[in-house]
C-alpha positions in Angstrom: 124.2 104.5 131.2 125.7 103.8 127.8 128.9 101.8 127.5 132.0 103.1 126.0 133.4 101.5 122.8 135.4 98.5 123.8 139.0 98.3 122.8 138.4 95.4 120.4 141.2 93.5 118.9 141.9 94.0 115.2 140.7 90.6 114.3 137.2 91.1 115.9 135.6 92.7 112.8 137.0 90.1 110.3 135.9 87.3 112.5 132.4 88.7 113.0 132.0 89.4 109.3 133.3 86.0 108.3 131.1 84.2 110.8 127.9 85.9 109.8 128.7 85.7 106.1 129.4 82.0 106.3 126.2 81.2 108.1 124.2 83.6 105.9 125.6 81.8 102.9 124.1 78.6 104.2 120.8 80.2 105.2 120.1 82.3 102.1 120.8 79.8 99.4 118.5 77.8 97.2 118.6 74.8 99.6 119.1 76.5 102.9 120.0 75.0 106.3 117.3 76.1 108.7 119.5 76.3 111.8 122.0 78.5 110.0 119.5 81.3 109.8 119.0 81.3 113.6 122.7 81.7 114.2 123.8 83.8 111.3 123.3 87.3 112.8 124.9 86.4 116.2 128.6 87.0 115.4 127.8 90.4 113.8 125.5 91.5 116.5 128.0 90.6 119.2 130.5 92.8 117.4 128.4 95.8 116.7 127.3 96.3 120.4 131.0 96.7 121.2 132.1 98.7 118.2 131.7 102.2 116.9 128.9 103.1 114.4 130.9 103.4 111.2 132.8 100.1 111.5 129.5 98.5 112.6 127.8 99.7 109.4 130.6 98.5 107.2 130.7 95.1 108.9 126.9 94.8 108.4 127.0 95.4 104.7 130.0 93.2 104.2 128.6 90.3 106.2 125.2 90.2 104.6 126.6 91.1 101.2 129.2 88.4 101.1 126.6 85.9 102.5 124.2 87.0 99.8 126.7 86.1 97.1 125.4 82.5 97.5 122.8 83.5 94.9 125.2 85.1 92.4 125.7 82.1 90.1 121.9 81.6 90.1 120.9 85.1 89.1 123.9 85.8 86.8 124.5 82.5 85.1 121.2 80.6 85.4 118.6 83.3 85.0 121.1 85.5 83.2 119.9 88.8 84.6 121.8 92.0 83.7 124.9 92.6 85.8 123.3 95.7 87.4 120.2 93.6 88.5 122.5 90.9 89.9 124.4 93.5 92.0 121.1 94.9 93.2 119.8 91.5 94.2 122.9 90.9 96.4 123.4 94.4 97.7 119.9 95.5 98.5 119.2 92.9 101.3 122.6 93.8 102.8 121.7 97.5 102.8 118.3 96.8 104.3 120.0 95.1 107.2 121.6 98.4 108.2 118.6 100.0 110.0 117.8 96.8 112.1 121.4 96.2 113.1 122.2 99.9 113.9 119.0 100.4 115.8 119.7 97.3 117.8 123.2 98.7 118.5 122.0 102.1 119.7 119.4 100.7 122.0 121.6 97.9 123.4 124.5 100.3 124.1 122.0 102.7 125.7 121.1 100.2 128.3 117.7 99.2 127.0 118.0 95.5 126.5 114.2 94.7 126.0 113.8 97.4 123.4 117.0 96.4 121.7 116.0 92.7 121.6 112.7 93.4 119.9 114.0 96.2 117.7 115.9 93.7 115.5 112.9 91.5 114.5 110.5 94.4 114.4 112.7 96.4 112.0 113.8 93.5 109.9 110.3 92.2 109.5 108.8 95.7 108.8 111.4 96.5 106.2 111.1 93.1 104.5 107.3 93.6 104.1 108.0 97.1 102.7 110.5 95.6 100.2 108.2 92.8 99.2 105.3 95.3 98.7 107.4 97.3 96.2 109.3 94.5 94.5 108.3 92.8 91.2 109.7 89.6 92.9 107.4 89.7 95.9 108.7 87.8 98.9 111.5 86.1 97.1 114.6 85.9 99.3 112.7 86.3 102.6 114.5 84.6 105.6 111.3 82.7 106.5 111.8 80.4 103.5 114.9 79.0 105.2 112.5 77.4 107.7 110.5 75.2 105.3 112.0 72.0 106.9 111.3 73.2 110.4 107.6 72.4 110.5 106.7 73.5 114.0 108.3 76.9 113.3 106.5 77.0 109.9 103.0 76.8 111.6 103.4 80.4 112.8 102.7 81.5 109.3 99.1 80.4 109.8 98.7 83.3 112.2 101.1 86.0 111.0 102.1 84.9 107.5 105.7 84.3 106.7 106.5 87.6 108.5 106.1 85.9 111.9 108.4 83.1 111.0 111.2 85.5 110.1 110.4 87.5 113.3 111.2 84.5 115.4 114.5 83.8 113.6 115.7 87.4 114.2 114.4 87.4 117.8 116.4 84.3 118.6 119.6 85.9 117.4 119.0 89.1 119.3 118.3 87.4 122.6 121.4 85.3 122.3 123.5 88.4 122.1 121.5 90.2 124.7 122.6 88.0 127.5 126.2 89.1 126.9 125.4 92.8 126.5 128.1 95.1 127.7 125.5 97.7 128.9 122.4 97.6 131.1 121.9 95.8 134.4 122.0 92.0 134.6 118.4 91.9 135.7 117.3 93.9 132.7 119.2 91.7 130.3 117.7 88.5 131.7 114.2 90.0 131.8 114.6 90.6 128.0 115.9 87.1 127.5 113.0 85.6 129.5 110.3 87.5 127.6 111.8 86.6 124.3 112.3 82.9 125.2 108.7 82.7 126.4 107.5 84.0 123.1 109.6 81.5 121.1 108.4 78.6 123.3 104.7 79.6 122.9 105.2 79.8 119.1 106.9 76.4 118.9 104.2 75.0 121.2 101.5 76.3 118.9 103.3 74.8 115.9 103.6 71.4 117.6 100.0 71.4 118.5 98.9 72.4 115.1 100.7 69.5 113.5 98.8 67.1 115.7 95.3 68.7 115.3 95.0 67.9 111.6 92.4 65.3 110.8 91.6 65.6 107.0 87.9 65.8 105.9 88.7 63.8 102.7 91.6 62.6 100.5 91.8 63.4 96.8 94.0 61.3 94.5 96.0 63.7 92.4 98.3 63.0 89.4 101.1 65.3 88.4 103.0 65.0 85.1 105.7 66.8 83.2 106.8 65.9 79.7 110.3 67.1 78.7 110.2 69.3 75.6 113.0 70.0 73.1 114.8 73.2 74.0 113.4 75.7 76.4 110.4 76.8 74.4 106.7 75.9 74.4 105.6 73.2 71.8 103.2 74.8 69.4 100.1 72.6 69.2 99.6 73.1 65.5 102.9 71.5 64.7 104.1 67.9 64.6 106.2 68.5 67.7 103.3 70.0 69.5 101.1 67.0 68.7 103.9 64.7 69.9 104.0 66.6 73.2 100.2 66.5 73.6 100.0 62.8 72.7 102.7 62.1 75.3 100.8 64.0 78.0 97.6 62.2 77.2 99.3 58.8 77.3 100.9 59.5 80.7 97.7 61.0 82.1 95.8 57.8 81.1 98.2 55.8 83.2 97.7 58.1 86.2 94.0 57.7 85.9 94.4 54.0 85.8 96.2 54.4 89.1 93.2 56.2 90.5 94.0 59.9 89.8 90.8 62.1 89.9 92.7 65.3 89.0 95.6 65.9 86.7 98.0 68.8 86.6 100.6 69.6 83.9 103.2 72.4 84.0 103.2 76.0 82.9 103.5 76.8 79.2 103.4 73.1 78.2 101.9 74.0 74.8 101.5 77.1 72.6 97.8 77.2 71.6 95.8 79.5 69.3 92.4 78.3 70.6 91.3 77.2 74.0 89.8 74.1 72.5 92.1 71.0 72.8 89.9 68.1 71.8 92.3 65.4 73.1 92.2 66.8 76.7 88.5 67.4 76.7 88.0 63.8 75.4 90.2 62.5 78.2 88.2 64.5 80.8 84.9 63.2 79.3 85.9 59.6 78.9 87.6 59.1 82.3 85.6 61.6 84.4 88.6 63.6 85.6 89.7 67.2 85.8 92.7 68.1 83.6 94.7 71.3 84.1 97.2 72.3 81.4 99.5 75.4 81.4 99.6 77.0 78.0 101.0 79.9 76.1 97.7 81.4 75.0 97.8 83.1 71.5 94.1 82.9 70.9 94.1 86.7 70.7 97.3 87.8 69.0 96.8 91.4 70.4 96.6 90.1 74.0 98.9 87.2 74.7 98.4 85.4 78.0 100.3 82.9 80.2 97.3 80.8 80.9 96.1 77.6 82.6 93.1 75.7 81.0 91.0 73.5 83.2 89.1 70.7 81.3 86.0 69.5 83.1 84.0 66.4 82.2 81.2 67.2 79.7 82.1 70.9 79.6 81.8 72.8 76.3 84.9 75.0 76.9 87.8 74.8 79.4 87.9 77.2 82.3 90.8 79.7 81.8 93.1 81.3 84.4 95.5 84.0 83.4 98.8 84.6 85.3 98.9 87.7 87.4 102.6 88.2 88.2 105.5 88.0 85.7 109.3 87.9 85.6 110.4 91.3 84.4 111.7 91.4 80.8 111.2 87.6 80.4 107.4 87.9 80.4 106.7 91.4 79.4 104.8 90.2 76.3 101.9 88.9 78.4 98.7 90.7 79.4 98.2 90.5 83.1 95.3 88.5 84.5 92.9 90.2 87.0 90.5 87.4 88.0 90.9 84.6 90.6 89.6 81.3 89.3 87.5 79.1 91.6 86.4 75.8 90.1 82.8 74.6 90.5 81.9 71.7 92.8 83.8 70.0 95.7 86.5 70.3 96.9 86.7 74.0 96.6 89.6 74.5 94.2 91.6 77.5 92.9 94.2 78.0 90.2 97.4 80.0 90.2 100.6 79.9 88.0 104.2 79.8 89.2 105.3 83.3 90.2 101.9 84.2 91.4 102.8 82.3 94.6 105.8 84.6 95.3 103.2 87.1 96.5 101.2 86.7 99.7 98.3 88.4 98.1 97.7 85.3 95.9 97.3 82.9 98.8 95.4 85.4 100.8 92.9 86.0 98.0 92.2 82.2 97.8 92.1 81.7 101.6 89.4 84.3 101.8 87.4 82.3 99.3 87.6 79.2 101.5 89.7 77.3 99.0 90.8 73.8 100.1 93.1 73.0 97.2 95.2 75.2 94.9 96.4 73.9 91.5 99.7 75.4 90.3 101.3 74.8 86.9 104.9 76.2 87.1 108.2 76.5 85.2 111.4 76.7 87.3 115.1 77.0 86.4 116.3 73.5 87.5 118.6 74.7 90.4 115.9 76.6 92.1 113.4 73.8 92.0 113.4 73.2 95.8 113.2 76.8 96.9 110.6 78.0 94.4 108.4 75.0 95.1 108.7 75.5 98.9 107.8 79.2 98.5 104.5 78.0 97.1 104.1 75.6 100.0 104.3 78.6 102.4 101.2 80.1 100.8 99.3 76.9 101.7 100.3 77.2 105.3 99.3 80.8 105.5 96.0 80.3 103.7 95.1 76.8 105.1 94.9 74.9 101.8 96.6 72.0 100.1 98.6 72.4 96.9 99.3 70.4 93.7 102.2 72.0 91.9 103.8 70.7 88.7 106.9 72.4 87.4 108.8 72.1 84.1 112.5 72.0 85.1 111.4 71.8 88.7 109.7 69.6 91.2 106.3 67.9 91.1 104.9 68.5 94.6 101.8 67.6 96.6 101.6 69.4 100.0 99.0 69.7 102.7 97.8 72.8 104.5 100.4 72.3 107.3 103.3 72.5 104.8 104.1 68.8 104.8 105.2 67.4 101.4 103.0 64.4 100.8 104.7 63.3 97.6 107.4 64.7 95.4 109.3 64.0 92.2 111.9 66.0 90.4 111.8 67.0 86.7 114.8 69.3 87.2 117.4 68.5 84.5 115.4 65.5 83.3 114.5 65.1 79.6 112.2 62.1 80.1 108.5 62.3 81.3 108.2 62.5 85.1 104.9 61.8 87.0 103.5 60.9 90.4 100.2 60.1 91.9 99.2 60.1 95.5 96.4 60.8 98.0 96.4 64.4 99.1 94.6 65.1 102.4 92.2 68.1 102.3 90.9 70.1 105.3 88.4 72.9 106.0 91.1 75.1 107.5 90.4 78.8 108.4 93.7 80.4 109.4 93.9 83.6 111.5 96.1 85.0 108.8 93.2 85.0 106.3 91.4 87.5 108.5 94.2 90.1 108.9 96.6 89.3 106.2 99.9 91.2 106.4 98.8 93.3 109.4 101.5 91.8 111.6 104.3 93.0 109.3 102.8 96.4 109.1 102.5 96.6 112.9 106.2 95.6 113.1 107.1 98.5 110.8 105.1 100.9 112.9 106.6 99.8 116.2 110.1 99.8 114.7 109.5 103.4 113.6 108.5 104.4 117.1 111.6 102.7 118.5 113.8 104.6 116.0 112.2 107.9 117.0 112.8 107.0 120.7 116.5 106.2 119.9 116.9 109.6 118.3 115.6 111.3 121.3 117.9 109.4 123.7 120.2 111.7 125.5 123.9 111.2 126.1 126.4 108.8 124.7 124.1 106.5 122.7 123.0 109.3 120.4 126.6 110.5 119.9 127.6 106.9 119.1 124.7 106.6 116.6 125.9 109.8 114.9 129.1 108.2 114.0 131.5 107.9 116.9 
């Protein structure tokens, strides 16, 4: 039997909205608190199962909208997106939470605790996949990125991608509310709680085991370097300023090689070049027997500009180019999109990507299916998003089973392994002076389950959520009336 709407006190809605908004603010920011994400939906869900449909919908949009305002300064004042785009970035995730929350409400009030418990993570996960598949920003803003410091939870991504990480977070919140559900039998509520808790325990057990079963097959000593340039533009190689920047890179790279570096990575768009030939970098590679990867603004063909990365191999006649696949709308509209994945010859099996490419699961998946052990990533961040954007890239390594060497202008220099552990890190965010690091990066021959089925878990979630929604519509009696707006 469905429950009747409780006679809630007037303060119930403001308290629920404030509680969820405050926790969501902490969970959805650029340096999130992982535990806040697990608790954020709880106040709102506890309210909606006791409230009518319309107030529940308004509370949902308000709670997640206010919490999402944590990104307003970043998108409006740092990236300087148009006002309409800023509003969309904040409001769209809040609107996308309406179907998960309202479906949870209908099923919970209809006395179906097990279906209700799983409806929230299924719907939220399925819709987040659909949003990412259609967004020029890929998976940016996904709740799973709040868990980058919770390493046992993070390992679930090796099986399901980041979608499974987010699923666990939503499931936890749903089951916490379920044990206090005002409808359904006590036995049914606790059965739902037991099944959900068992799933969380199995996932965390797998994550804990995976962090232990991780003997590397070899270590590679990698050097990362970022030279501060004047202003925010690329230094044109054919100018005195460009030569100064190049000389500074070569000098700092020489020191890293002296410290044992076998591979060197510089940031995205470090130089503006009109030819792929950069004799100083090729000479360094030849003389010291190292690989050198440099991000460049490629104007070698004025009719087809590229955001490129050039890899200089010892004794090679020309560098190996990689062209960026994914761009920031408006900011990078001048570039021609790359279409080829670059795999470097020899061992370890190494791939190349650039910055925003790693916002998309397809990039990591493509390299995972090519058995890559290491991904090299020149990047360019916006100072304040250094941690978040760097960790988004780390997630691709967990999903695909490869280590990563990422060097960002106005961001972090990060070496991470295939388990998502940051081996070494230095910050170039807000720093005008050269920043570099060198460390041994463990490499493994990892074949993750995710590389086999990709985003199938998220698609399955969307399909099951759709079935639950159809089932809710067909429910007879009070739950349907409530869902229609009582």
